[in-house]
Each structure stands twice: as C-alpha cells, then as structure tokens.
C-alpha positions in Angstrom: -154.6 98.8 -84.4 -153.1 95.4 -84.6 -151.2 94.7 -87.5 -149.6 91.2 -88.5 -146.5 92.5 -91.0 -145.0 89.3 -93.4 -141.6 89.5 -95.2 -143.1 86.8 -97.9 -139.2 85.1 -98.7 -138.7 81.8 -97.4 -136.3 83.4 -95.0 -138.3 86.1 -94.5 -140.9 86.0 -91.4 -144.2 87.7 -89.9 -144.4 90.4 -86.9 -147.2 91.7 -85.0 -148.4 93.6 -81.8 -150.6 91.4 -80.0 -153.7 92.3 -77.9 -151.0 93.2 -75.3 -149.6 95.9 -78.2 -146.5 93.6 -76.9 -144.4 93.3 -80.3 -143.9 89.2 -81.2 -141.8 88.2 -84.9 -140.8 85.0 -86.1 -139.8 82.7 -88.6 -141.3 81.6 -92.1 -142.3 78.8 -91.3 -141.6 75.5 -93.3 -143.9 74.5 -96.1 -147.9 76.0 -96.9 -149.6 73.8 -94.1 -147.1 75.0 -90.7 -147.8 79.3 -92.5 -151.8 78.5 -92.7 -151.1 76.8 -89.0 -149.6 79.8 -87.7 -151.5 82.5 -89.1 -155.1 81.1 -88.2 -153.6 80.7 -84.7 -152.0 84.9 -85.1 -155.7 85.5 -86.5 -157.8 83.5 -83.6 -155.8 85.4 -80.8 -155.8 88.5 -82.4 -159.2 89.8 -83.4 -160.0 92.7 -86.1 -155.9 91.9 -87.1 -155.0 93.4 -90.6 -151.6 92.6 -92.3 -149.4 94.9 -94.4 -147.6 92.1 -96.8 -144.1 93.5 -98.4 -145.0 93.8 -102.0 -142.5 91.5 -104.0 -142.9 88.1 -105.9 -142.3 89.4 -109.2 -139.6 88.4 -112.3 -136.2 90.4 -110.9 -134.3 90.7 -113.7 -131.0 88.3 -112.9 -133.4 85.2 -111.4 -134.1 82.6 -112.8 -137.5 82.2 -114.3 -137.9 78.6 -112.1 -136.8 80.7 -108.6 -138.9 83.1 -109.8 -142.3 80.7 -110.5 -141.8 79.2 -107.2 -142.0 82.3 -105.3 -144.6 83.7 -106.9 -145.7 80.8 -105.8 -145.0 81.0 -101.9 -147.1 85.2 -102.1 -149.4 84.0 -104.0 -150.3 81.0 -100.9 -149.6 83.2 -98.5 -152.5 85.6 -99.5 -154.8 82.9 -100.0 -153.9 82.1 -96.4 -154.9 85.3 -95.5 -157.9 85.4 -97.3 -159.3 82.8 -95.7 -158.2 83.2 -92.6 -160.1 86.2 -93.4 -157.6 88.8 -92.7 -157.3 92.0 -94.7 -154.3 92.4 -96.5 -152.3 95.1 -98.3 -148.9 95.1 -100.0 -146.3 97.6 -99.4 -143.0 97.7 -101.1 -139.9 97.2 -99.7 -138.8 100.9 -100.7 -141.7 102.6 -99.3 -140.9 101.2 -95.6 -137.0 101.5 -95.8 -136.8 105.0 -96.5 -139.0 106.4 -93.7 -136.6 103.7 -91.2 -133.0 104.1 -93.3 -130.9 105.2 -94.5 -129.7 102.2 -95.3 -127.1 100.6 -97.2 -127.2 99.5 -101.0 -125.7 96.4 -101.0 -127.8 94.1 -99.6 -126.0 92.0 -97.3 -124.7 95.2 -95.2 -128.3 96.8 -95.8 -130.5 93.4 -94.4 -127.4 93.4 -91.1 -128.4 96.8 -91.0 -131.6 96.6 -90.4 -131.5 93.8 -88.3 -129.1 95.5 -85.9 -132.1 99.2 -85.9 -134.5 96.2 -84.5 -132.7 94.5 -82.2 -132.5 97.9 -80.7 -136.1 99.0 -81.2 -137.3 95.4 -79.6 -134.7 94.2 -76.9 -137.7 92.1 -75.6 -136.9 90.1 -78.8 -134.3 87.7 -80.4 -133.9 89.7 -84.1 -133.0 87.3 -87.1 -131.8 88.2 -90.8 -135.3 86.5 -90.9 -138.0 88.6 -88.7 -135.5 91.6 -89.3 -137.9 93.1 -92.5 -140.9 91.9 -90.7 -140.6 93.9 -87.3 -139.2 96.4 -90.7 -142.5 96.7 -92.1 -144.6 96.5 -87.9 -142.7 99.2 -87.3 -143.5 101.5 -90.3 -147.2 101.1 -90.0 -146.8 101.5 -85.6 -145.0 104.9 -86.9 -147.0 105.6 -89.7 -149.7 105.3 -87.6 -149.4 107.8 -84.5 
C-alpha cells in the first residue's frame, strides 16, 4: 500500500513510501503551483497512492483570525490539489498518530524535536528536518497500523 502523508503547515512537508517501498520525504514546496506540481509527480510515479493529511486548519484560540484563515485556505488548497490529482484522502488528528508513536513532551518545541529525533532513527537514509518529521510520523503511524 502506497501512502502519502502530509503535514499541511507552510513549515510542514510530505512523506511517502514509493513503488519500491522506500520512504521518501520533502519539505512543503513554496507556493500552490510548486505544491500542485509535486503532488502530481508523486501521483504519476506512485500509481494507486492514497493520502493521509493531518487534520488541522481550524481556528485555535490565541491565533489571529487572519492567520487562521490563511492556514485554512492553504489546507483547502492542498485538499483540492489532491482531489484533482485523483489521490483519495483521509484526515488524521495529530493526537491520534502522536499517541501511538509517543509519548512525546507536552511542550511544542520539545515535542517537535523528539519527533524529529525518533524519525531520524527510523529513517537513517533520510535527512529528517523539523519540516518533514511530522509527515514521517504520520506515515509511520499508518504503516505500523496496517501491519
């Protein structure tokens, strides 16, 4: 089963297992055109791939309304691109995949670094960054859940 996992933030990324079952990861491309081109290439080179995107993009108390709207629009753009590429998509809450792979620290910065370190150990062939770590975590959760 080929899976594309997306951490949809501007500082997020993509992770997927390719047709040879090798895990790949990359930071979120800048701009909608680059994102569409990348997702189209992933779909073309990985027939039958399915997507799991982190369920985010809603208002969080404390965030500005403008920032929330911008992020929600970005998440919607990604969902539209996936639809146009014919990639079936489901959502997963961050708490679900993190609980299975954790425990992780409550502090956001510490948690992000702990996820990055864990993914770097699991995928030594990749240069894991803070931008790709959560997408790799989502992918790992799905792979482990389907064993």
